[in-house]
PDB file with one MODEL, atoms N, CA, C and O in Angstrom:
MODEL        1
ATOM      1  N   MET A   1     -48.504   3.428  47.771  1.00  0.00           N
ATOM      2  CA  MET A   1     -47.239   3.258  46.738  1.00  0.00           C
ATOM      3  C   MET A   1     -45.852   2.972  47.631  1.00  0.00           C
ATOM      4  O   MET A   1     -45.391   3.583  48.595  1.00  0.00           O
ATOM      5  N   GLU A   2     -45.431   1.924  46.991  1.00  0.00           N
ATOM      6  CA  GLU A   2     -43.887   1.489  47.661  1.00  0.00           C
ATOM      7  C   GLU A   2     -42.768   2.650  47.104  1.00  0.00           C
ATOM      8  O   GLU A   2     -42.316   2.751  45.964  1.00  0.00           O
ATOM      9  N   ASP A   3     -42.515   3.384  48.145  1.00  0.00           N
ATOM     10  CA  ASP A   3     -41.172   4.063  48.105  1.00  0.00           C
ATOM     11  C   ASP A   3     -39.934   3.890  48.425  1.00  0.00           C
ATOM     12  O   ASP A   3     -38.956   4.620  48.269  1.00  0.00           O
ATOM     13  N   VAL A   4     -40.082   2.625  48.993  1.00  0.00           N
ATOM     14  CA  VAL A   4     -38.510   2.181  49.692  1.00  0.00           C
ATOM     15  C   VAL A   4     -37.981   1.211  48.547  1.00  0.00           C
ATOM     16  O   VAL A   4     -38.540   0.267  47.987  1.00  0.00           O
ATOM     17  N   HIS A   5     -36.565   1.829  48.372  1.00  0.00           N
ATOM     18  CA  HIS A   5     -35.648   0.979  47.297  1.00  0.00           C
ATOM     19  C   HIS A   5     -34.435   0.634  47.685  1.00  0.00           C
ATOM     20  O   HIS A   5     -34.188   1.052  48.816  1.00  0.00           O
ATOM     21  N   ILE A   6     -33.760   0.160  47.295  1.00  0.00           N
ATOM     22  CA  ILE A   6     -32.365  -0.269  47.613  1.00  0.00           C
ATOM     23  C   ILE A   6     -31.495   0.384  46.825  1.00  0.00           C
ATOM     24  O   ILE A   6     -31.551   0.288  45.599  1.00  0.00           O
ATOM     25  N   TYR A   7     -30.494   1.204  47.531  1.00  0.00           N
ATOM     26  CA  TYR A   7     -29.296   2.302  46.786  1.00  0.00           C
ATOM     27  C   TYR A   7     -28.004   1.630  47.148  1.00  0.00           C
ATOM     28  O   TYR A   7     -27.689   0.831  48.030  1.00  0.00           O
ATOM     29  N   GLN A   8     -27.376   2.211  46.193  1.00  0.00           N
ATOM     30  CA  GLN A   8     -25.765   1.688  46.297  1.00  0.00           C
ATOM     31  C   GLN A   8     -25.476   3.164  46.099  1.00  0.00           C
ATOM     32  O   GLN A   8     -25.933   3.855  45.188  1.00  0.00           O
ATOM     33  N   ILE A   9     -24.605   3.587  47.132  1.00  0.00           N
ATOM     34  CA  ILE A   9     -23.609   4.729  47.388  1.00  0.00           C
ATOM     35  C   ILE A   9     -22.010   4.576  47.549  1.00  0.00           C
ATOM     36  O   ILE A   9     -21.474   3.911  48.436  1.00  0.00           O
ATOM     37  N   GLU A  10     -21.408   5.227  46.651  1.00  0.00           N
ATOM     38  CA  GLU A  10     -19.999   4.889  46.621  1.00  0.00           C
ATOM     39  C   GLU A  10     -19.442   6.123  47.098  1.00  0.00           C
ATOM     40  O   GLU A  10     -19.903   7.199  46.718  1.00  0.00           O
ATOM     41  N   ILE A  11     -18.430   6.040  47.949  1.00  0.00           N
ATOM     42  CA  ILE A  11     -17.882   7.347  48.376  1.00  0.00           C
ATOM     43  C   ILE A  11     -16.305   7.270  48.562  1.00  0.00           C
ATOM     44  O   ILE A  11     -15.787   6.210  48.915  1.00  0.00           O
ATOM     45  N   GLN A  12     -15.723   8.150  48.375  1.00  0.00           N
ATOM     46  CA  GLN A  12     -14.104   7.956  48.213  1.00  0.00           C
ATOM     47  C   GLN A  12     -13.416   7.525  49.335  1.00  0.00           C
ATOM     48  O   GLN A  12     -13.764   7.951  50.436  1.00  0.00           O
ATOM     49  N   GLY A  13     -12.371   6.642  49.215  1.00  0.00           N
ATOM     50  CA  GLY A  13     -11.595   6.120  50.244  1.00  0.00           C
ATOM     51  C   GLY A  13     -12.120   4.963  50.914  1.00  0.00           C
ATOM     52  O   GLY A  13     -13.084   4.424  50.370  1.00  0.00           O
ATOM     53  N   ARG A  14     -11.582   4.355  52.236  1.00  0.00           N
ATOM     54  CA  ARG A  14     -11.747   3.663  52.827  1.00  0.00           C
ATOM     55  C   ARG A  14     -12.442   4.061  53.835  1.00  0.00           C
ATOM     56  O   ARG A  14     -12.092   5.135  54.325  1.00  0.00           O
ATOM     57  N   THR A  15     -13.383   3.489  54.329  1.00  0.00           N
ATOM     58  CA  THR A  15     -14.335   3.973  55.663  1.00  0.00           C
ATOM     59  C   THR A  15     -14.721   2.626  56.539  1.00  0.00           C
ATOM     60  O   THR A  15     -15.017   1.526  56.074  1.00  0.00           O
ATOM     61  N   ASN A  16     -14.649   2.948  57.724  1.00  0.00           N
ATOM     62  CA  ASN A  16     -15.635   1.734  58.349  1.00  0.00           C
ATOM     63  C   ASN A  16     -17.091   1.747  58.982  1.00  0.00           C
ATOM     64  O   ASN A  16     -17.788   2.516  59.644  1.00  0.00           O
ATOM     65  N   GLU A  17     -17.156   0.718  58.525  1.00  0.00           N
ATOM     66  CA  GLU A  17     -19.040   0.419  58.513  1.00  0.00           C
ATOM     67  C   GLU A  17     -19.683   0.986  60.293  1.00  0.00           C
ATOM     68  O   GLU A  17     -20.709   1.655  60.415  1.00  0.00           O
ATOM     69  N   ASN A  18     -19.157   0.711  61.018  1.00  0.00           N
ATOM     70  CA  ASN A  18     -19.381   0.597  62.323  1.00  0.00           C
ATOM     71  C   ASN A  18     -19.276   2.399  62.793  1.00  0.00           C
ATOM     72  O   ASN A  18     -20.140   2.930  63.490  1.00  0.00           O
ATOM     73  N   ASP A  19     -18.373   2.945  62.392  1.00  0.00           N
ATOM     74  CA  ASP A  19     -18.262   4.510  62.553  1.00  0.00           C
ATOM     75  C   ASP A  19     -19.324   5.117  61.569  1.00  0.00           C
ATOM     76  O   ASP A  19     -19.853   6.139  62.004  1.00  0.00           O
ATOM     77  N   LEU A  20     -19.718   4.725  60.411  1.00  0.00           N
ATOM     78  CA  LEU A  20     -20.789   5.234  59.581  1.00  0.00           C
ATOM     79  C   LEU A  20     -21.989   4.986  60.210  1.00  0.00           C
ATOM     80  O   LEU A  20     -22.617   6.010  60.479  1.00  0.00           O
ATOM     81  N   ASN A  21     -22.522   3.908  60.540  1.00  0.00           N
ATOM     82  CA  ASN A  21     -23.546   3.343  61.420  1.00  0.00           C
ATOM     83  C   ASN A  21     -23.873   4.152  62.770  1.00  0.00           C
ATOM     84  O   ASN A  21     -25.002   4.474  63.138  1.00  0.00           O
ATOM     85  N   ALA A  22     -22.480   4.459  63.539  1.00  0.00           N
ATOM     86  CA  ALA A  22     -22.698   5.049  65.075  1.00  0.00           C
ATOM     87  C   ALA A  22     -23.540   6.514  64.527  1.00  0.00           C
ATOM     88  O   ALA A  22     -23.154   7.129  63.534  1.00  0.00           O
ATOM     89  N   GLY A  23     -24.558   6.876  65.228  1.00  0.00           N
ATOM     90  CA  GLY A  23     -25.339   8.092  64.948  1.00  0.00           C
ATOM     91  C   GLY A  23     -25.899   8.516  63.613  1.00  0.00           C
ATOM     92  O   GLY A  23     -26.497   9.556  63.338  1.00  0.00           O
ATOM     93  N   GLY A  24     -25.584   7.498  62.843  1.00  0.00           N
ATOM     94  CA  GLY A  24     -26.230   7.694  61.607  1.00  0.00           C
ATOM     95  C   GLY A  24     -27.450   7.677  61.615  1.00  0.00           C
ATOM     96  O   GLY A  24     -27.951   7.322  62.682  1.00  0.00           O
ATOM     97  N   PRO A  25     -28.513   8.084  60.335  1.00  0.00           N
ATOM     98  CA  PRO A  25     -30.307   7.998  60.467  1.00  0.00           C
ATOM     99  C   PRO A  25     -30.362   6.500  59.696  1.00  0.00           C
ATOM    100  O   PRO A  25     -31.449   5.971  59.464  1.00  0.00           O
ATOM    101  N   LEU A  26     -29.218   5.932  59.362  1.00  0.00           N
ATOM    102  CA  LEU A  26     -29.898   4.533  58.524  1.00  0.00           C
ATOM    103  C   LEU A  26     -28.499   3.691  58.573  1.00  0.00           C
ATOM    104  O   LEU A  26     -27.339   4.100  58.557  1.00  0.00           O
ATOM    105  N   GLN A  27     -29.106   2.172  58.648  1.00  0.00           N
ATOM    106  CA  GLN A  27     -27.773   1.111  58.649  1.00  0.00           C
ATOM    107  C   GLN A  27     -27.428   1.033  57.516  1.00  0.00           C
ATOM    108  O   GLN A  27     -28.347   0.810  56.728  1.00  0.00           O
ATOM    109  N   LEU A  28     -26.220   1.151  57.008  1.00  0.00           N
ATOM    110  CA  LEU A  28     -25.659   0.934  55.829  1.00  0.00           C
ATOM    111  C   LEU A  28     -24.692  -0.826  56.095  1.00  0.00           C
ATOM    112  O   LEU A  28     -24.320  -1.551  57.017  1.00  0.00           O
ATOM    113  N   ALA A  29     -24.678  -0.781  54.959  1.00  0.00           N
ATOM    114  CA  ALA A  29     -23.785  -2.214  54.575  1.00  0.00           C
ATOM    115  C   ALA A  29     -22.524  -1.983  53.708  1.00  0.00           C
ATOM    116  O   ALA A  29     -22.714  -1.498  52.592  1.00  0.00           O
ATOM    117  N   VAL A  30     -21.717  -2.167  53.951  1.00  0.00           N
ATOM    118  CA  VAL A  30     -20.394  -2.232  53.059  1.00  0.00           C
ATOM    119  C   VAL A  30     -20.388  -3.512  52.035  1.00  0.00           C
ATOM    120  O   VAL A  30     -20.355  -4.682  52.417  1.00  0.00           O
ATOM    121  N   LEU A  31     -20.428  -3.049  50.555  1.00  0.00           N
ATOM    122  CA  LEU A  31     -20.575  -4.277  49.832  1.00  0.00           C
ATOM    123  C   LEU A  31     -18.936  -4.428  49.139  1.00  0.00           C
ATOM    124  O   LEU A  31     -18.619  -5.532  48.695  1.00  0.00           O
ATOM    125  N   ARG A  32     -17.933  -3.269  49.075  1.00  0.00           N
ATOM    126  CA  ARG A  32     -16.846  -3.265  48.720  1.00  0.00           C
ATOM    127  C   ARG A  32     -16.028  -1.977  49.222  1.00  0.00           C
ATOM    128  O   ARG A  32     -16.409  -0.806  49.261  1.00  0.00           O
ATOM    129  N   GLU A  33     -14.974  -2.452  49.540  1.00  0.00           N
ATOM    130  CA  GLU A  33     -14.065  -1.530  50.256  1.00  0.00           C
ATOM    131  C   GLU A  33     -12.326  -1.685  49.875  1.00  0.00           C
ATOM    132  O   GLU A  33     -11.544  -2.614  50.078  1.00  0.00           O
ATOM    133  N   ASP A  34     -12.188  -0.668  49.395  1.00  0.00           N
ATOM    134  CA  ASP A  34     -10.528  -0.706  48.803  1.00  0.00           C
ATOM    135  C   ASP A  34     -10.145   0.941  49.178  1.00  0.00           C
ATOM    136  O   ASP A  34     -10.971   1.827  49.395  1.00  0.00           O
ATOM    137  N   GLU A  35      -8.918   1.053  49.185  1.00  0.00           N
ATOM    138  CA  GLU A  35      -8.154   2.353  49.255  1.00  0.00           C
ATOM    139  C   GLU A  35      -8.812   3.195  48.300  1.00  0.00           C
ATOM    140  O   GLU A  35      -8.427   4.347  48.499  1.00  0.00           O
ATOM    141  N   ILE A  36      -9.503   3.150  47.499  1.00  0.00           N
ATOM    142  CA  ILE A  36      -9.949   4.132  46.322  1.00  0.00           C
ATOM    143  C   ILE A  36     -11.363   4.454  46.791  1.00  0.00           C
ATOM    144  O   ILE A  36     -11.699   5.623  46.982  1.00  0.00           O
ATOM    145  N   ALA A  37     -12.074   3.580  46.951  1.00  0.00           N
ATOM    146  CA  ALA A  37     -13.489   3.741  47.246  1.00  0.00           C
ATOM    147  C   ALA A  37     -14.104   2.791  47.916  1.00  0.00           C
ATOM    148  O   ALA A  37     -13.763   1.627  47.709  1.00  0.00           O
ATOM    149  N   THR A  38     -15.062   3.065  48.788  1.00  0.00           N
ATOM    150  CA  THR A  38     -16.199   2.309  49.426  1.00  0.00           C
ATOM    151  C   THR A  38     -17.618   2.360  49.037  1.00  0.00           C
ATOM    152  O   THR A  38     -18.219   3.431  48.955  1.00  0.00           O
ATOM    153  N   VAL A  39     -18.163   1.220  48.796  1.00  0.00           N
ATOM    154  CA  VAL A  39     -19.439   1.130  48.381  1.00  0.00           C
ATOM    155  C   VAL A  39     -20.233   0.384  49.386  1.00  0.00           C
ATOM    156  O   VAL A  39     -19.979  -0.687  49.935  1.00  0.00           O
ATOM    157  N   LEU A  40     -21.290   1.210  49.516  1.00  0.00           N
ATOM    158  CA  LEU A  40     -22.566   1.169  50.614  1.00  0.00           C
ATOM    159  C   LEU A  40     -23.659   0.533  50.281  1.00  0.00           C
ATOM    160  O   LEU A  40     -23.810   0.544  49.060  1.00  0.00           O
ATOM    161  N   THR A  41     -24.443   0.010  50.819  1.00  0.00           N
ATOM    162  CA  THR A  41     -25.768  -0.337  50.034  1.00  0.00           C
ATOM    163  C   THR A  41     -26.813   0.019  51.148  1.00  0.00           C
ATOM    164  O   THR A  41     -26.526  -0.391  52.272  1.00  0.00           O
ATOM    165  N   VAL A  42     -28.082   0.781  50.992  1.00  0.00           N
ATOM    166  CA  VAL A  42     -28.850   1.169  52.065  1.00  0.00           C
ATOM    167  C   VAL A  42     -30.472   0.546  51.296  1.00  0.00           C
ATOM    168  O   VAL A  42     -30.722   0.311  50.114  1.00  0.00           O
ATOM    169  N   ARG A  43     -31.355   0.423  52.543  1.00  0.00           N
ATOM    170  CA  ARG A  43     -32.641   0.222  51.972  1.00  0.00           C
ATOM    171  C   ARG A  43     -33.374   1.328  52.677  1.00  0.00           C
ATOM    172  O   ARG A  43     -33.368   1.349  53.908  1.00  0.00           O
ATOM    173  N   THR A  44     -34.032   2.288  51.954  1.00  0.00           N
ATOM    174  CA  THR A  44     -34.652   3.588  52.292  1.00  0.00           C
ATOM    175  C   THR A  44     -35.503   4.190  51.054  1.00  0.00           C
ATOM    176  O   THR A  44     -35.599   3.744  49.911  1.00  0.00           O
ATOM    177  N   ASP A  45     -36.049   5.255  51.590  1.00  0.00           N
ATOM    178  CA  ASP A  45     -37.104   6.107  50.673  1.00  0.00           C
ATOM    179  C   ASP A  45     -36.318   7.052  50.434  1.00  0.00           C
ATOM    180  O   ASP A  45     -35.341   7.165  51.175  1.00  0.00           O
ATOM    181  N   GLN A  46     -36.511   8.027  49.312  1.00  0.00           N
ATOM    182  CA  GLN A  46     -35.798   8.992  48.987  1.00  0.00           C
ATOM    183  C   GLN A  46     -35.452  10.265  49.937  1.00  0.00           C
ATOM    184  O   GLN A  46     -34.495  11.032  49.834  1.00  0.00           O
ATOM    185  N   SER A  47     -36.485  10.270  50.872  1.00  0.00           N
ATOM    186  CA  SER A  47     -36.581  11.126  52.260  1.00  0.00           C
ATOM    187  C   SER A  47     -35.485  10.602  52.742  1.00  0.00           C
ATOM    188  O   SER A  47     -34.507  11.346  52.675  1.00  0.00           O
ATOM    189  N   GLY A  48     -35.290   9.388  53.288  1.00  0.00           N
ATOM    190  CA  GLY A  48     -34.272   8.929  54.275  1.00  0.00           C
ATOM    191  C   GLY A  48     -32.743   8.876  53.258  1.00  0.00           C
ATOM    192  O   GLY A  48     -31.642   9.052  53.781  1.00  0.00           O
ATOM    193  N   LEU A  49     -32.885   8.653  52.005  1.00  0.00           N
ATOM    194  CA  LEU A  49     -31.565   8.916  51.289  1.00  0.00           C
ATOM    195  C   LEU A  49     -31.243  10.106  51.239  1.00  0.00           C
ATOM    196  O   LEU A  49     -30.025  10.175  51.080  1.00  0.00           O
ATOM    197  N   ILE A  50     -31.844  11.367  51.309  1.00  0.00           N
ATOM    198  CA  ILE A  50     -31.266  12.384  51.148  1.00  0.00           C
ATOM    199  C   ILE A  50     -30.739  12.712  52.522  1.00  0.00           C
ATOM    200  O   ILE A  50     -29.709  13.381  52.610  1.00  0.00           O
ATOM    201  N   GLY A  51     -31.353  12.300  53.574  1.00  0.00           N
ATOM    202  CA  GLY A  51     -30.740  12.325  55.288  1.00  0.00           C
ATOM    203  C   GLY A  51     -29.313  11.570  55.122  1.00  0.00           C
ATOM    204  O   GLY A  51     -28.258  12.044  55.543  1.00  0.00           O
ATOM    205  N   LEU A  52     -29.408  10.570  54.581  1.00  0.00           N
ATOM    206  CA  LEU A  52     -28.265   9.594  54.944  1.00  0.00           C
ATOM    207  C   LEU A  52     -26.962  10.606  54.149  1.00  0.00           C
ATOM    208  O   LEU A  52     -25.991  10.957  54.820  1.00  0.00           O
ATOM    209  N   LEU A  53     -27.078  10.948  52.866  1.00  0.00           N
ATOM    210  CA  LEU A  53     -26.081  11.772  51.937  1.00  0.00           C
ATOM    211  C   LEU A  53     -25.799  13.079  52.929  1.00  0.00           C
ATOM    212  O   LEU A  53     -24.619  13.407  53.059  1.00  0.00           O
ATOM    213  N   ARG A  54     -26.793  13.826  53.621  1.00  0.00           N
ATOM    214  CA  ARG A  54     -26.216  14.873  54.408  1.00  0.00           C
ATOM    215  C   ARG A  54     -25.341  14.462  55.477  1.00  0.00           C
ATOM    216  O   ARG A  54     -24.312  15.033  55.839  1.00  0.00           O
ATOM    217  N   HIS A  55     -26.034  13.049  56.103  1.00  0.00           N
ATOM    218  CA  HIS A  55     -25.107  12.621  57.200  1.00  0.00           C
ATOM    219  C   HIS A  55     -23.559  12.459  56.736  1.00  0.00           C
ATOM    220  O   HIS A  55     -22.553  12.944  57.255  1.00  0.00           O
ATOM    221  N   LEU A  56     -23.673  11.711  55.714  1.00  0.00           N
ATOM    222  CA  LEU A  56     -22.112  11.384  54.863  1.00  0.00           C
ATOM    223  C   LEU A  56     -21.426  12.711  54.376  1.00  0.00           C
ATOM    224  O   LEU A  56     -20.210  12.891  54.441  1.00  0.00           O
ATOM    225  N   HIS A  57     -22.187  13.483  53.959  1.00  0.00           N
ATOM    226  CA  HIS A  57     -21.382  15.088  53.996  1.00  0.00           C
ATOM    227  C   HIS A  57     -20.886  15.747  55.103  1.00  0.00           C
ATOM    228  O   HIS A  57     -19.801  16.328  55.111  1.00  0.00           O
ATOM    229  N   GLY A  58     -21.711  15.669  56.117  1.00  0.00           N
ATOM    230  CA  GLY A  58     -21.287  16.017  57.558  1.00  0.00           C
ATOM    231  C   GLY A  58     -20.086  15.533  57.824  1.00  0.00           C
ATOM    232  O   GLY A  58     -19.218  16.282  58.273  1.00  0.00           O
ATOM    233  N   ARG A  59     -19.859  14.276  57.600  1.00  0.00           N
ATOM    234  CA  ARG A  59     -19.159  13.335  58.007  1.00  0.00           C
ATOM    235  C   ARG A  59     -17.779  13.695  56.977  1.00  0.00           C
ATOM    236  O   ARG A  59     -16.775  13.034  57.241  1.00  0.00           O
ATOM    237  N   GLY A  60     -17.699  14.388  56.179  1.00  0.00           N
ATOM    238  CA  GLY A  60     -16.486  14.630  55.407  1.00  0.00           C
ATOM    239  C   GLY A  60     -16.401  13.653  54.158  1.00  0.00           C
ATOM    240  O   GLY A  60     -15.394  13.729  53.455  1.00  0.00           O
ATOM    241  N   ALA A  61     -17.268  12.860  53.880  1.00  0.00           N
ATOM    242  CA  ALA A  61     -17.417  11.796  52.746  1.00  0.00           C
ATOM    243  C   ALA A  61     -17.629  12.428  51.579  1.00  0.00           C
ATOM    244  O   ALA A  61     -18.550  13.194  51.297  1.00  0.00           O
ATOM    245  N   ALA A  62     -16.448  11.957  50.707  1.00  0.00           N
ATOM    246  CA  ALA A  62     -16.560  12.867  49.023  1.00  0.00           C
ATOM    247  C   ALA A  62     -17.474  11.962  48.294  1.00  0.00           C
ATOM    248  O   ALA A  62     -16.958  10.860  48.105  1.00  0.00           O
ATOM    249  N   LEU A  63     -18.542  12.073  47.878  1.00  0.00           N
ATOM    250  CA  LEU A  63     -19.476  11.330  46.821  1.00  0.00           C
ATOM    251  C   LEU A  63     -18.959  11.091  45.671  1.00  0.00           C
ATOM    252  O   LEU A  63     -18.340  11.908  44.989  1.00  0.00           O
ATOM    253  N   ILE A  64     -19.234   9.723  45.343  1.00  0.00           N
ATOM    254  CA  ILE A  64     -18.682   9.566  43.712  1.00  0.00           C
ATOM    255  C   ILE A  64     -20.053   9.255  42.804  1.00  0.00           C
ATOM    256  O   ILE A  64     -20.226   9.651  41.652  1.00  0.00           O
ATOM    257  N   SER A  65     -21.050   8.398  43.647  1.00  0.00           N
ATOM    258  CA  SER A  65     -21.960   7.814  42.674  1.00  0.00           C
ATOM    259  C   SER A  65     -23.137   7.449  43.901  1.00  0.00           C
ATOM    260  O   SER A  65     -22.962   7.219  45.098  1.00  0.00           O
ATOM    261  N   VAL A  66     -24.202   7.488  43.213  1.00  0.00           N
ATOM    262  CA  VAL A  66     -25.551   6.958  44.110  1.00  0.00           C
ATOM    263  C   VAL A  66     -26.253   6.327  43.060  1.00  0.00           C
ATOM    264  O   VAL A  66     -26.447   7.005  42.051  1.00  0.00           O
ATOM    265  N   ARG A  67     -26.669   5.182  43.091  1.00  0.00           N
ATOM    266  CA  ARG A  67     -27.159   4.388  42.346  1.00  0.00           C
ATOM    267  C   ARG A  67     -28.464   3.708  42.556  1.00  0.00           C
ATOM    268  O   ARG A  67     -28.385   3.091  43.619  1.00  0.00           O
ATOM    269  N   TYR A  68     -29.760   3.534  41.942  1.00  0.00           N
ATOM    270  CA  TYR A  68     -30.873   2.771  42.170  1.00  0.00           C
ATOM    271  C   TYR A  68     -30.587   1.756  41.655  1.00  0.00           C
ATOM    272  O   TYR A  68     -30.192   1.619  40.497  1.00  0.00           O
ATOM    273  N   GLU A  69     -30.809   0.639  42.733  1.00  0.00           N
ATOM    274  CA  GLU A  69     -30.884  -0.830  42.344  1.00  0.00           C
ATOM    275  C   GLU A  69     -32.253  -1.452  42.181  1.00  0.00           C
ATOM    276  O   GLU A  69     -33.051  -1.819  43.044  1.00  0.00           O
ATOM    277  N   ASP A  70     -32.341  -1.484  40.602  1.00  0.00           N
ATOM    278  CA  ASP A  70     -34.165  -2.176  40.465  1.00  0.00           C
ATOM    279  C   ASP A  70     -34.061  -3.521  40.571  1.00  0.00           C
ATOM    280  O   ASP A  70     -33.207  -4.248  40.064  1.00  0.00           O
ATOM    281  N   PRO A  71     -34.843  -3.767  41.157  1.00  0.00           N
ATOM    282  CA  PRO A  71     -34.880  -5.132  41.654  1.00  0.00           C
ATOM    283  C   PRO A  71     -35.341  -6.205  40.762  1.00  0.00           C
ATOM    284  O   PRO A  71     -35.291  -7.408  41.020  1.00  0.00           O
ATOM    285  N   THR A  72     -35.877  -5.563  39.493  1.00  0.00           N
ATOM    286  CA  THR A  72     -36.857  -6.565  38.377  1.00  0.00           C
ATOM    287  C   THR A  72     -35.822  -5.970  37.308  1.00  0.00           C
ATOM    288  O   THR A  72     -35.664  -4.753  37.205  1.00  0.00           O
ATOM    289  N   PRO A  73     -35.082  -6.952  36.469  1.00  0.00           N
ATOM    290  CA  PRO A  73     -34.667  -6.779  35.366  1.00  0.00           C
ATOM    291  C   PRO A  73     -35.627  -6.241  34.179  1.00  0.00           C
ATOM    292  O   PRO A  73     -36.771  -6.685  34.082  1.00  0.00           O
ATOM    293  N   ASP A  74     -35.071  -5.168  33.182  1.00  0.00           N
ATOM    294  CA  ASP A  74     -35.909  -5.038  32.457  1.00  0.00           C
ATOM    295  C   ASP A  74     -36.101  -5.961  31.300  1.00  0.00           C
ATOM    296  O   ASP A  74     -35.099  -6.324  30.684  1.00  0.00           O
ATOM    297  N   PRO A  75     -37.534  -6.466  30.866  1.00  0.00           N
ATOM    298  CA  PRO A  75     -37.676  -7.210  29.768  1.00  0.00           C
ATOM    299  C   PRO A  75     -36.864  -6.574  28.409  1.00  0.00           C
ATOM    300  O   PRO A  75     -36.459  -5.416  28.317  1.00  0.00           O
ATOM    301  N   SER A  76     -36.751  -7.515  27.502  1.00  0.00           N
ATOM    302  CA  SER A  76     -36.159  -7.053  26.210  1.00  0.00           C
ATOM    303  C   SER A  76     -37.025  -6.085  25.595  1.00  0.00           C
ATOM    304  O   SER A  76     -38.225  -6.327  25.461  1.00  0.00           O
ATOM    305  N   PRO A  77     -36.470  -4.929  25.181  1.00  0.00           N
ATOM    306  CA  PRO A  77     -37.595  -4.222  24.616  1.00  0.00           C
ATOM    307  C   PRO A  77     -38.190  -4.898  23.238  1.00  0.00           C
ATOM    308  O   PRO A  77     -37.570  -5.686  22.525  1.00  0.00           O
ATOM    309  N   GLU A  78     -39.401  -4.463  23.040  1.00  0.00           N
ATOM    310  CA  GLU A  78     -40.344  -4.962  21.939  1.00  0.00           C
ATOM    311  C   GLU A  78     -40.336  -3.944  20.770  1.00  0.00           C
ATOM    312  O   GLU A  78     -40.999  -4.259  19.781  1.00  0.00           O
ATOM    313  N   TRP A  79     -39.753  -2.907  20.756  1.00  0.00           N
ATOM    314  CA  TRP A  79     -39.614  -2.132  19.783  1.00  0.00           C
ATOM    315  C   TRP A  79     -38.290  -2.216  18.896  1.00  0.00           C
ATOM    316  O   TRP A  79     -37.245  -2.657  19.374  1.00  0.00           O
ATOM    317  N   GLY A  80     -38.390  -1.773  17.593  1.00  0.00           N
ATOM    318  CA  GLY A  80     -37.152  -1.778  16.729  1.00  0.00           C
ATOM    319  C   GLY A  80     -37.171  -2.959  16.366  1.00  0.00           C
ATOM    320  O   GLY A  80     -38.151  -3.698  16.452  1.00  0.00           O
ATOM    321  N   GLY A  81     -35.818  -3.327  15.812  1.00  0.00           N
ATOM    322  CA  GLY A  81     -34.866  -4.450  15.316  1.00  0.00           C
ATOM    323  C   GLY A  81     -35.485  -4.861  14.101  1.00  0.00           C
ATOM    324  O   GLY A  81     -36.140  -4.114  13.374  1.00  0.00           O
ATOM    325  N   GLU A  82     -35.213  -6.330  13.857  1.00  0.00           N
ATOM    326  CA  GLU A  82     -35.448  -6.686  12.519  1.00  0.00           C
ATOM    327  C   GLU A  82     -36.972  -7.130  12.274  1.00  0.00           C
ATOM    328  O   GLU A  82     -37.639  -7.292  13.296  1.00  0.00           O
ATOM    329  N   GLY A  83     -37.485  -7.307  11.262  1.00  0.00           N
ATOM    330  CA  GLY A  83     -38.761  -7.333  10.376  1.00  0.00           C
ATOM    331  C   GLY A  83     -39.774  -6.587  10.725  1.00  0.00           C
ATOM    332  O   GLY A  83     -40.954  -6.904  10.873  1.00  0.00           O
ATOM    333  N   GLU A  84     -39.072  -5.232  10.891  1.00  0.00           N
ATOM    334  CA  GLU A  84     -40.113  -4.032  10.801  1.00  0.00           C
ATOM    335  C   GLU A  84     -40.452  -3.731   9.697  1.00  0.00           C
ATOM    336  O   GLU A  84     -39.812  -4.348   8.846  1.00  0.00           O
ATOM    337  N   GLY A  85     -41.359  -2.884   9.210  1.00  0.00           N
ATOM    338  CA  GLY A  85     -41.635  -2.528   7.777  1.00  0.00           C
ATOM    339  C   GLY A  85     -42.863  -3.135   7.024  1.00  0.00           C
ATOM    340  O   GLY A  85     -43.077  -2.835   5.850  1.00  0.00           O
TER     341      GLY A  85
ENDMDL
END
């Protein structure tokens, strides 16, 4: 079973990618950074994600959101809509 996925993690404020990756359990990439928030991306399984969230918490990062990136877009639903009945 393939348990490795790409996650986007948003934390409050600006942060330095090199500082986060130094001593961190996983290598992060910064997607967007401004004064309000930094959006990071990482490829890992859920166990790695939990370790990473603990690492970020230990560094004082305020978590805003965690999002799973689905590599395959959902096909249009075949239920509901016009013509039923």
